[in-house]
Every structure is written in C-alpha cells, then in structure tokens.
C-alpha positions in Angstrom: 11.7 -1.0 -22.9 13.5 -2.1 -25.4 14.8 0.7 -28.5 12.8 0.0 -32.3 16.3 1.4 -33.2 17.9 -0.8 -31.9 16.7 -4.2 -33.0 18.5 -6.1 -35.5 16.4 -7.5 -38.1 19.3 -9.3 -39.9 17.1 -13.2 -38.7 14.5 -11.6 -40.3 15.3 -10.4 -43.6 16.2 -11.8 -46.0 19.1 -11.8 -49.0 17.2 -13.3 -51.5 14.9 -11.7 -54.4 11.9 -11.5 -55.3 12.6 -13.2 -58.8 14.1 -16.2 -56.9 11.5 -19.4 -56.2 12.7 -21.5 -53.1 10.9 -25.7 -53.1 7.6 -25.2 -51.0 6.1 -27.6 -49.0 2.7 -28.1 -48.2 0.7 -30.7 -46.6 -2.7 -31.3 -47.2 -5.3 -32.8 -44.8 -8.2 -35.0 -46.6 -8.6 -37.0 -49.8 -11.3 -35.6 -50.5 -13.4 -33.3 -53.7 -11.0 -30.0 -52.2 -7.8 -32.7 -51.9 -8.0 -33.5 -55.1 -8.5 -30.5 -56.2 -5.4 -29.3 -53.9 -3.7 -32.1 -55.7 -4.8 -30.8 -59.3 -4.6 -26.8 -58.8 -1.3 -25.7 -56.8 1.4 -27.5 -59.0 0.0 -25.2 -61.7 0.5 -22.5 -59.1 3.4 -23.1 -57.2 6.9 -23.5 -58.9 8.8 -26.6 -56.7 6.2 -27.6 -55.0 6.0 -30.6 -52.7 2.8 -32.2 -51.6 1.7 -34.2 -50.0 -1.7 -35.3 -49.1 -3.0 -37.5 -46.1 -6.3 -39.2 -45.1 -7.3 -41.3 -42.8 -8.9 -43.7 -45.1 -6.5 -45.7 -47.3 -7.8 -44.5 -50.7 -9.0 -41.7 -51.8 -12.4 -39.9 -52.5 -13.5 -38.1 -48.8 -16.8 -38.7 -47.1 -17.6 -40.6 -50.6 -15.4 -42.7 -49.8 -15.8 -43.5 -46.4 -19.8 -43.3 -45.8 -22.4 -45.4 -47.9 -26.2 -44.1 -49.1 -28.2 -47.5 -49.6 -30.8 -46.5 -51.9 -28.9 -43.5 -52.8 -28.9 -42.9 -56.7 -28.8 -40.1 -59.7 -32.2 -39.9 -61.1 -33.4 -36.7 -63.5 -30.2 -35.0 -62.6 -28.3 -33.1 -64.4 -24.6 -34.4 -64.0 -22.5 -31.7 -65.7 -23.8 -29.7 -62.5 -21.3 -31.5 -60.4 -17.9 -31.7 -62.8 -14.8 -30.1 -63.5 -12.6 -29.6 -66.4 -8.8 -29.5 -66.6 -7.0 -29.2 -69.8 
C-alpha cells in the first residue's frame, strides 16, 4: 500500500493565489425561466464568465415556448406575483 507521505501533490495544488480570477466556462442547459435568470444573474456574480445556453427549441421560453395551452388565459390573477425585478 503506498504511503500518503510519498504522494506528490504538485499536479493538484496551484501556484496562483485565491484572489487571482481566472476565466470560467459555464454551460446552461435550457432557455426557460431558470436559464434566462442564470444568464442575467451569473455575470453579475462571476467575473470573466463565458456563458453558453443551449435549448432544444429555436427560441427562448422553455416549456412556455414549446407547449400550447388552448383556452388558458390570465383572469383575476395579479401579474406581479410571477415577475422579477432587475436593476
């Protein structure tokens, strides 16, 4: 059995400091509400972000784009319940 003291951590430990920001590639699967929110919020929180969003549909919207709900309408529903504010 190999000894833990003989193991080299040279390939695991990086020489860069924790404050040294490096580019980060992120792939988001789905362009529904969560994907759109990720596209808005992630760049605010992560420096040097390379974000790609993929969806099976040709347009944004996820389930709301892909599915049709005949006869479904918004009646006495308060529209501000499902909204988000971005400043």
